N, C-alpha and C positions, 0 to 999 in steps of 0.2 A: 504493498501500501504507497503512496506517497504522503509526502508530507507537505505542511504549510510552514513548516517553519524554515527561514531563507538561512544559507550558507553564511559565514562571517564574509564571505568575498561576496556574496550577492548583496547583503548588508549594506557595504562599505558603497558599492557602488550604486544600489538604488539612493543612498541620501545623495551622493554627488549629484547624479540625476534631479532630484527633487529639486535640489540649490538650484540647477541649471534651469530646471521648468519651469519655476516659481520666478526667478531674479533675472534671466533672459528672453526665455520662450515667450511668457506671460506681457513681459514686458512690451515686447518687439513685434506681439503679435496685430495689436490695431494697423499702426503703421504702414506694416509688412504691406495688412490690405490692402490699405489705402493708396500706396505708393505702389504695388505689385510689385513690390524686390526686397527678398531676405538680407539683411547685412551679410556680406562675408563670413566677417567674423564671429557671428552669430553659428553659422552652419560650421564651422571648423572649432568652436568650443563644443558642439554638440558630438561630433568626429573625434574631438580628443576623447570624451568618455570611456570610448576604447570597447564598446559594445559587440561591434563587428572584431576588430581584433581578437577579442577576448574568446572568440568561436573559433579561431579559425588556426587548426595546427601549428607548432614551430616551422616544419619544415617548409609550407606556404608563406611564411611570413610572419604569422598571428604568433602568438603565446597562450593558447589554449584550447579546448574541446568546445565541440558547438554544443550550445545548452539552449533549447528552444523557451525554455522554463525563465531564464534569464533575458532572454530576447522581448519577450511578452512583459513581463515586468517592465521591462526598461521604456518599450512601446507605450503603454497606458502610460507608465510616467509623462514620457515626453506629447503624448494625445492631451494629456489634462494641462500641458503648458500654451502648445500648438500645433493643430495639426498638420498645417503650411512648414513652419520649422520642422516639424518631427520629421517627415515625408522627404524634407532635404536633409538630414543629417543622416538618416537610414537608409538615404538610396544607394549607397555601392554596395551593400546587402542586396539587392536586386539582379546585383549582377555577379558577385562571388559566391552568392550560397548556392547558386544551381550549377555552378563549374563545381562547387565544392561535393556538392550533393552525385552528380551525372557524370561530370566529366572524365575523360581520361587522363590518366597519371602525368603525362604530358603537358595536358591541356589545364590540370592543378599546376604543376610546378613552373609553367612560364605565365599563364593567364590572373593567377590568384595575387603574386606578389605585387605587381603593380597597382592594384587596388588598397593593399594595405601601407605600404610605406610610404611614411613621410606625412605629408597633408590632406585635407579632404579632397579627392576629384569627382566627378560628373561621371562616372560611369553607370549606363543607365542602362534599362530596359523598353522594349517596344512589346508589349503585351497585349493593351486593350485593343480593340477595335470598334471602329464609330457605327455601332450597328442598332436597332433596339433590341434584337433576341439575341448580341453575344455571349459565346458559351464556349470558354477556353478550350474543353474538349474538343469543338468543331470550329475552328480557325478557317475565315475565309482567305487569309492570307495564304499564299500558295507554293510552296516549296518541291521543284522538281530535280530531279538527278537528270542533267545533261551535260555528257561526254567525262571529264574529267572533273565535275565539281556539281553544284546544285543553281535552279537560277530560281528568286524570290521577287513575287508579286503581289502587291493589296496593297493597304491604309493601316496605319496604327494612329491612335489617338493618344492623350494623354504622355508623350513622351517627353517624362522630365528631363529639363538644362540638354535637349538635342542639338542644339546650337553649340553646345560647350562640350561636349561627351567627347574623351579620345577612344571610346569603343562601347557599342551596343549588342545586348544581348536582346535578339529579333526571334520572335516565336511566329512558328509557322505551320501550316500542314501538309505533311508528308505519309505521301501515301495512306490516308484518313487518319494519322496519328501525328498531335501535336509532340514537335522536334523544337529545338533552339539553335540557333547559328550566331556567329560571334563576326559583328561587324566591326570595322574599322572606320574613323573619324575620315571625311571626305570620297567614301567608296563611291563609286559612278554607278547611277541607279537610285542611290538612296538620298530622297527628295525633303528639306526639312520645307515644312508650308509655315506662316504665318502663326505665331502665339493665339493658343486656345484662350479664349474669353469666356471664364468660369463664373457660375452660381457661388459657389465658394473657393478656398484656398488660393485664396487672391494673392500672393505673396510668391506663390511656386511656380516657377514659368514652366507651363506645359506646352506642348507642339504636336501637331499634325504630322504625318509623315508618310512618303507613298514611295512604295518599292515598286521600280518600272525596269523590268529585267533586270534586277539585281542579281550580277553573276558572283558567286562564292568559290573559293577550292575547297575541296575535299573534306580536308584538315577543318571548316569551319563551322563543322556540325560538333553540335555538344554532344561528348559520348560516343565520336568516332563514326565508323559505318555502322557500328551496331547501335546507337542512339543512345537516347538517355530512358528512365523513367519519368513521365511526367508528373505521375498520384504523386510523390511524396513534396515534388516540388510547388505544383497546387496548392496541397494542404499547408506546406509553410506561408505559402503567403495567404490565404484565407485566413489563418491564426494572427497572422502579423497585423489584417485593418481590424479584424475582430477585436483584438486587443488596444489598436488607437479607438475604437469606437466606445470601449469602454471609458477611457482614458476621457476623450472629448465628454461624455455623459456625463461621466465624476464631477468634471468641470461644473456643467453647469447646476449639477445638484448642489453643488456646494457654494455656490452661488446664487441660486434661487433660495434655498434654506434658511440663511441669516436675512436676508432682504425680507422673506416674508414674518418672520419673528421681528422686527424694526419696524416695519411698513405699518403703520395703523389707520384704518378705516373707523371712523366713530368712536375713535379711542379705544378699538381693540386690534391687536396683531392679526392681521391678516391669517399669519399660520393658525391661528385659534378657530378659525372659520373651519366650518366642515368640509367644504367642496376645495380650498385649499389644501388642507390637512391630507386629506384622501389623494390626492394627484401628488404629494412628496412623499408619500410611504409609498404609494406604487410607484415610483420614479427610483427610491433606494432598494427597492424590492428585486423590480427588474435589473439592474443594477449588480446586485450581488449575485441574481442565480445564474446571468449571462456570463460574469467573470470567472466563475467556476466552472464554466463549462468551456472558456479562452484554456485555462489551468490545466484543463486535464488532457485537452486535444494538446498542448505544447508538453503536457509531460509523457502524454503517449509518442509523442515524435519524438522523443529522448530515447527513451526503451526502444524505437525501432519498428512500431506495431503497426497496423493499417490502421489510419487515421482517419478516414477518408468521408467515413460518417458524421464524427465528432469534429472533424476540422466543419465539414459543410452547415453542421446544425451550429455552430459558434458563429460562423461566420454570418448566416441565416436571421438568427434568434440577436446577436449583436447590430446589426444593420438597423432590423426593424424597433430593437430597443433604444439607438439612440437618435433616433427620428422623434421618437415618440417622448423621452425624456428630454430634448431639447426644446422641441414645441413647448412643452409643458414647463421649461422655464421660462418663455418668453410668456405664457400664458399669466405665470404668477407675478412678473414685473409688472402687467396689465402695460398701458400706455408707454412705460419706460422702455419697457422688452424691447421698443419697435425702434427705440433710439438708436444710434449708431456709437455712441461713447458707451454702452452698457453691453459686455462682451456677449451676450446669450444670442441675438441675432445672428453673430458671426458664427457660433456655435452650430445655430439650426442650420443657417446655409451649408456649413460644413457636414453635420448630419447628415442629411438630404443624398449628398455623393455618396456615401461609404456604399451601397450597394452596387456601385458603379466602379469601384476603387480597386478589385484585385488584378493583383501582379504589380503596384505601385507600392510594397512593401515587403518583406521577408526576413524571418528569422529563424 
């Protein structure tokens, strides 16, 4: 049976991340959303927390072993601070973790160290596609083996820092199976469009990308000629987004609850009104229940178990929960909830997007 008691290393890491989330991410969130730009030193400070580095073995440039549990604890706390900043700081994991899980030994040795060494670099992933019924197991983007390489065609959305990425991990359907391919910056046929205008995560630069007869060598395929198992990679992505959703929801409740205790109507705090009290209780109950789903799925990932069902339940549960909790936080604040000086409206806009964010984070 797993334990809810963090290790000493986890405790020390979480204390550092909590300070970062409160003093840095939360403080920068409003201005970043308004200006559309996250400060570079903010992202670098999050990178220096060493969450990804601690999940990469020493032979590939890291200083630990993978721990999805540690990853979700960190993601939840950073999500509590600010979702856009958290996604930026965690971005290199979307590139390095699939290589660690499914790459050949040569790919791990050559591709992971440049991600881990020195400062944060925007190694990124092209995962999501701009269709209403997008399903990761049936990519519309295609890869076809031609001669001594592969040809990729299709369109991707939400490609974070696509304009600055030194290398990109692109997912595509090959013979009906979702596979991934390493695409270097500046590759001919990899066309970066304009920055997307999104409802939330305003500080995070996301781009639409076209793959027009993109030619890649055989060694660009993750896992080599045999490919790799996409299932654990998808589970890792779903669990990461679920953890971030818990963090954003916790932030909304933590803001709405003290407001309800202090805000008085007709001489009585609104928290004493049954309609408000019941909303706050349901928000708290949903957060705790879904949080346990995320922790269980992360623990199962670390045990090497088939976590397909648990990861999906955590993902779907937390995405619904985040929309409910953030919306009710706005309701609790009443007219103030609609004012941009209060962060609940930002959290509600971010909360709406979780169901579409698969692949934008990894643990």
